[in-house]
N, C-alpha and C positions, 0 to 999 in steps of 0.2 A: 657807537658814539655816545658818550655820556652827556648829561645835561650841562656839566661844567665846561665841556669843550665846545658846546654850541655857541654861536654868536649871540650876544646880548644876554648871556647867562641863563639860558633855560630852553625848555621845549616850546614849540609853537603854541600860541594861544595864551601866553602869559601877558599880563598887562604892561610889562616893562618894555616891550618892543615898540619902537616908534616908527611911523611911516609904513610903507608897503614893503614886505619882504621881497628881496630880489631886485629892487629898483636901485640903481646906482646913479650917483650925481656926477657931473663933470663931463668933459668932452671924451669921445671915444678915443682910446689910445693914451689917455692921461693916467696918472697914478690912481685917481679915484675910480676910473672906469677903464680897465685894461682892454685892449683889443682882443676879440675872440678869434677862434680859428674857423669860423663859419664860412668865410670867403674861400679859404683853402679847401674846406670840405665840399663846397659847391663845385669847385673845379674837379675834385676827385669824383664827385657824383656824376658830372657830365662825362668824364672819361670812362667811368664804369658803364654808363648807359650806352656810349658809343661802342665799346668793346662787346657788350652783350647784343647790341643790334647787329654788329658785324658777324658775331657767332651765330645768331639766328639765321641770317641770310646765308651764310656758308653751310649751315646744317641742312637748309632746304635745297640750295642749288648744287652744292658740291657733294655732300654726303648722302643726300636723299633719305634722311633719317627723320621721320616725323616726331618720334618721341623726344629726341634730342632738341629739335626745333621748338617743341612745346615747352620744354624745360628752360631753354634759353629765352624764349619769349616771356615766360613768367618772370624770369630774372630781370629782363628788360623793363617790364611793367613795375616791378619792385624798385628798380633804379629810378624810374620816372617819378614814382611816389616819393622817393627819397629826395629828388631834386626839388619837388614841390614843397616838401616839408622844410628843407634847408632854406629855400628862398623865403618862405613865410617867417621863419625864425630870424633870418637876416633882416627882413623888412621890419619886423617887430623890434629888433634891437636898435635900429637907427631911428 
């Protein structure tokens, strides 16, 4: 990305940028502040966590495979971390 294509005509740190970068005015969903996809991403994160939890339980109960259960449990913890992160971003956005 070149300096000419960046907003406000230059790289960060120049004196011509007014206000805080990334802060948008207006109501959420308006032309000035378009709605983000964070709510949909939160739904996908919950679905992924549910699938990984079910896979962990099935790996333990049905397959009796410890290594597979550990891998799925690690994925479940990562999905829970993703849920937390998306919820924090969504709360910060509103």
